C-alpha positions, 0 to 999 in steps of 0.5 A: 074040749067040752065034748068028744067030737074028735072023730066026727069033726075031723072027718068033715074037716079033711074029707069032701064028704058027699051029703045027699039032700034033695033040696035046691037053692031057693030065692034069697030075701033082702039082706041086711048089713051096716047099711041096710034097706029101711026095716031090716035089722043092721048087723055090726061090721065085719071090721076085727077090732084089736082084741087080746089074744090067747094061746089056746082054745075058747069055750065059752064067753059072757058079757058083763056091763063092759066086761068080757069073761072068757074060759077055755084051755089056755096058758097065756094072754098076749096084746092085740097085734102081737105075734105068738110069744110075744108079750105073753101074760099068764092066764090059766084058763080064764081071763077077762077084757075090756069090751070098749078096748079089748085090752086085758084087765090086769086085776082079774087072773085066777088060777084054775087047774083045768079048762073052763067049759061054760060061763054065766052071769048072774041077771043082776051082774054081780056073780060070775059062775063057772063050770069045767073040769078044774078041781082047784081055783087059786090052789083052793078046792073047787070040784068043777064049779066055782063062782066070782064077785063081779065087782072085785074079781074075788072068789066067793069063799062061801059057794063051793058045790062039788060035782063028780065029773065034768061040768059042761054047762052053767046057767045062773038066776039070781037065786039058783044055778043050774048045771049041766054035764057028765056028772052023777052026784053033787056032794053025796046027792045023786044027780044024772047029768043035770042038777041045780044049786042055791046061788047063795049057799051052794046047796043041792035043790030038789031039782033032779031030772034024769038024762040018759044016753048022753051028756047035757050041753045047754041050759035055758031058763023061761023069763018067769024062771018056772021052766027049764030047758035041757039040751044035748046028747042025751037020748032020754030025759025022765025015761022019754024020748019024745020029748027027751031025745036031745032035748026037753023042757021040765019044771024049775022046781022038780025037773019033772017033764013038761010038753016040748013040741019042737022035740018032734021035729028036732031030733039030735042025740047019741053018739053022733049028734046033740043040741050043742047049746041054748040060749034064750030071750023073753019069748023064745029059746034058740039051739045049735046042733051037730050031726054026723052019720046017724042019730040027728037031723039038724046041723044049724040053729032053731028057734022055739016059742016059750009059750008053746014050745012049737018050732018057729024056724030051723037053720038047715045049712049043713055044717055044725053049729056051736054057739049062738048070741042074741041082740034085740034083732039078730041071732049071730051064730059061730060053726062051719056052715058050707051049704046053705043052699036048701034055705036060699044061701050059699051052695056046696062048692066042690072039690074044696068046700066053702066054710063060713064060720060066722053068720047072722040071722034075723031072729024073727021073720022067716022064709020058706024052705024049698021042698023035698029036704028034711026041712021041707015046709019048715020056715028058715031064717033070713040070713043077713049079708054079714060074711067074716072070715075065720080060719081054723086052728089046731088046738082041738085037732078038729080043724075048726074056728070059732066055738063061742059067740056072745053079744050085746046091742053094740058089740059081738065077739067070738072066741074059739081056736082060730088065728086069723080074721079076715086074713089078719092075724088075730088069735082066739079072741075078736070083737066086732062093733056097730057102725058108730063105733067101727072104723067101717074099713072093711070094703069090697073084696075084688080089685086089681088083676082079680077084678077084670072086666070084659070088653068085646067089639062086635060092630063098628064103634061099638064096645060091650063091657061086661063084669061080675058084681064085686062083693062086701063082707058087710054091705050088700049094695054096691055102687059100680063106675065104668071108666074108660081111657083112665079118666077117673073123674067122669064115669061113662056109666054108674049103677048100683047093684045087689050081691051076696058074699062070693056066691050071688054076683049078678052080671052087670054090662054096659054098651059103649057106642059111637066110638071111632072106628078102629080107635083103642080103648081101656075099661076098668070098674071101680066100686064103692060101698056105703062107707066110701071104701073103694075097689078098682080093678085093672084095665083092659084094652079093646079096639073098636071094630073098624067095620061090620055089624051083627045079624039080627039074631046076635044082637037080640042075644047080646041084648039080653047079657049072656055071660058067654056066647059061642056063635061056632062059625070059626074055621079053626080050633078056636071057638071065640066068646063073643060076650065074654072071655071064656074062649074054647077050643074044638077038638079036631074031630068036630067038623067047622064051617057047617051050614048054620041055623039062623036066616039072614045070618052068614055065620056057620055051625059045627058038626059033632061025631058022637065019638068021645073025641068030638067036642068044644070046651072052655079052657079056664075053670070057672064056677058055674052060676046057680041061676042059669039059662042055657042055650043052643040051636041043634039038628040031628037024625041020630037015633043014639043018645047025646049031650048037646051042651052043659058044664062038667069038671074037666076040659078034655076027656070025660067028666066024673063025679061033677057034671050037670046044667045039661041039655040032652037028647034021647034015642027017641028024639026027646029033650031033657035038662038036669041040675045036680042036688047033692049026689042026685039030679033033678031034671025035666024032659019034654013029653014029645019026642022026634026032635031027631028029625033032621030039622034045626030046633032051638032049645032053652033051659032055665033055673031060677025062682020059678023053678026048672023050665025047658023050652023047644022052639020058643014053646014051654014043653016041661017044667018043675017048681021044687028046684030053684037053682042049680045046687051043685058048685064046682070049678069047670068048664062048659062043654058043647057036643060031648061029656059025661051027662046027667041023663043018657049017653055022653056024646052027640051026633049032629049039628050045634050053632050059637050056644049062649049061658046066662046067669039069670033065668030068661023069660018066656017072652025072651025065649020066644023072641030068640027063637023068632029071631033065628028063624026070621031074621028080618028084624023082629028082635028083642028090644034091647032094655035101657040101662037105668043110672043115677045120681043122688044128692042129700041134704038133711031130709031132702033128696035130689036125683038125677037120672039123665045118665041112663042110656039106651042102646037102640033108641032113646029114654022115653021116661023116667019113674022114681021110687023114694022107698017111702011110698012116695014116687016121681017122674022125669029124668031129675026129681026131688023128695023130702022124707019125713024122718031119717033112715036109710031108704032104697031109691029105684029109678025105672027107665022106659025107652022108646019101645017100651023096655024098661030098666032099673037101677036101685041104690040105698040112700041114707038121710039124717035130720038136718039143721034148721035152714041157716039164716043170714050171718051163717058163716058155715053149716055141715050135716055131713050126710055125704058118703066120701073116702079119703077127705071130708068132702064140701060143706053144705056152706062154707066150700070144701074141707081142706085136710092137715095131713095127706094120709087119706085113710084117716078122713071119711064120711059115712053119711052120718058124720065127718070122721078122723080115724087115728091108727096111732097114738100121738097123732093130730089130724085136722081139717079146715074150711078155708073158705068159711072167714069171720073175725066174730063167730060162734061155732057148735058141733057135735063130737063122738068118740069110737072108744073111751081111751085106756092109758090116756085122753083123747081130744076133739077140737072146734076151731073158731079162728084159724090164721095161717098155722096159728088158731083159737079153739075149744077142746073136748077132752075124754080121759081114761075112764070117761071124765070130760074136760074142756079147754080154751086154746090159742096157739096151741096153748091152753089159756084156761081149762075145767073138769066139767062136774058130772060129765062122763063119756061113755061109747055111744054118747054124743057131746055138743061142743060150742065155742065163741071167738068175737072181737079183736085186740083182745078177742074174746073166747067163750066155750061150753060142753054138754051131752046131746039129749041134755039141756045147754048150760046157760052159762059159758063154762069157760071164758077168757081173752087173748091178744095174740098178735097173729090172731087178731083178725079174720080167720077160718074155721075147722075141726081136729082130733088128738089121740094122746101118745099114752092111749092103748085103745086104737084105732080111735075115731072121733066123729063131727056132725051138726057143724054150724057157724054163725056171725056174732054181731 
């Protein structure tokens, strides 16, 4: 391996070490994904594409054109999909594969007798430079560096510098190769861990910085090639420790030191820390770090400007980072982050840590890090909604997954020692691609028994349904449909909500009213991402109450959507959760049926003795919310401390290590609320005491973007702004009346009533409303906010929206207000808007009820430039701006598309094109507009292929006349290598064809296919194909006639794809757009 990290990393991998920090989770900015809101960078999909595999570990990758070069420590490669040992192809620590296909390049197979640590290509793309621990290449001496000619793959015989010890990094310009590692000499010339050599001759240059106390691991060269940044574990550079502790900037000619401002803040060096890698673009240098124990302060990534050396942002996540790759707008990282709470990301989980080994950040733009950390006041990068899952391997013995990442504008490639990606077998290497190339099949993660709503009936004919938002690895905005009684056609409620991976999933709710008292109903939730991927949970059953009603107070609480609500009014040991399914159990020493706290409410309370055996606890472990409100009524005369309500890691006995989110009272009657931050507790306390006066008091504590707030009897009594979420996330239980507390004694001596927990921070107005409802019981409850819901339909740039499905549980909808995401607005239950340009826009509906409360629904809508409105004579027209899975939906003109195959995964519409995805070679898939008929028609369509085929050809068909099972069609054919030809066919036989001179297909191109079928007996057929963006050929490229009897009449239209039986680049997706058919007179 490139660096001796074994002890440090093994400790991280196998031990749940508690790392102390005072920072807390901040509000996370809007996140991007493969269908982001306008103005945010679009990531690649999280669909892992088939990629050649290796049997060892990958340390470095570099992309040169359509080739990925891979270096590491491995003996064999094997095709994607093959199990370990099946189909092995010898490769000695270095290989190359086709970026578009993932297929191993057979012609490049050098033999190196030691591992490869680093790869670098010359900017002109002609040379590949390799560094590592090898001493021979193809049997020829090459001491730890070598060069290959990219065009031929041949070892460069005239370039053979000799380094006396390990090379950890190489970085090439067209004239010079910079080298770092653990060496002390190049040839006979002394160089201390950094050197440069001529790219032409290999001769040592005058570049001679001195790095002491550790290795050189990273090198970046300025755009003008006058400056070089070195990084690693060295403690001094040219005898300086600032700059020079773990990194520093030097001149490119001699290596003399320059100012490097970022080193005053980013300090990683020595035995336990380093700046592990560097990369750069025209404006900035990006680095990654690790630290364990002493010697460093950064485990994430950073950005510093070339012009000033100043720090722009620092990724303060915990969990080391090994590699970073850049696109024009995004920085992708490889490592093992396990806690990003200090920059508003996912929190630490316990006892099992959750690792994110691949992440994406916006290159520019940043948010603020919470105060109280070592990075207080330093901007953090904006994390994007991209969450692939990598497992860990065993090759290094360090329990790691990816070690390397590389990228261009279409692909991101990871390498390392992982054996699975998104839980599918894929060892060592994997590709991800932009949505126009990817299958976009990675959808919402939870379904079936893992995704159940809760349904409770608390009043006659009324059912309240709650569910937690799902999550998607590469889409933040998901659409939710609530289905009742198995009716999958007409949801009773539809909304769109934002979620961020597993850690930030809001609670969603709907109140179903007007049901027959005593009737039984089932409910389930269907979730759809922007690409039509669907996940459906299992149903739950509930019987609508035959009688009864809730008090004014209970109605107020439920209207504010708690995740759990325990009234404590039962006479048995069971304590029901009125808002969810997290029922609790009271111990035998809890006295039930005590007089309650609430006016005009017959529900009773529970009395706790103050002993360690007197408490109520939920029985099913859950992860607590990070944004949270905790609410309870209590009374006591005791002069002892106690925990009124809180969260802990055991359901019985006393919690150890993990307990927080608790409201406690001390011996003077002062209230406190505390949350955990690492091994510390952040808390607030009321300035007043005396709440142990025997009277009922209402306590609410909240944690959210505004910080921690504590309310007593409807009034805020304490706050702090530096903690914006409950940081510590661990499976546990809600405890009422007693448990280990963050402050004071553990068990409460007094009476408690109506406890509620929320996954949001209640507002001051809500808290006041709850208190008033409890004290008066006269109906002065908070008005239930309406539920906003809308549907949309886009045709070209025109959008129609309908919000009439919005509902108000305790009144009526009074008004509708629309925001279309481009500054335009509208009112009314229905509205329409035409955008000025194509793109993704965030549309927001705000519904206001008859009492002034509002509810919102947000949805990301994509619109695209459409063809000119069809003139008279249009037979069919489709711009595919909708989103459909399992089919192509209905055309704008021409009716519904009918699939030729029942394999639903083949067909989809992603809002920009109709897609036919083929997973197996030799397959034909088609779809027809049976309602669009003509005997004389001109059809055009754009077509695109997700990959240039290898081993065979891929075909896109535009069907001009189909009768029964036979048809006339034009086929655009893309051969291996990208050459394009055109065919005219009748009944599956080729009538005529042509290789189109000068036309070659590359991924990202679009072809325009045009075909005419006019007249009968005979029918005249014409066709042409050209690249979108170029001028349409004036002449038809193919013309012929045919008199096949079965086709001499009126037929319908269609499209289709075929992937040749020899094609190995699977899956192949053929996309169609701007489909237009007009009558030829």
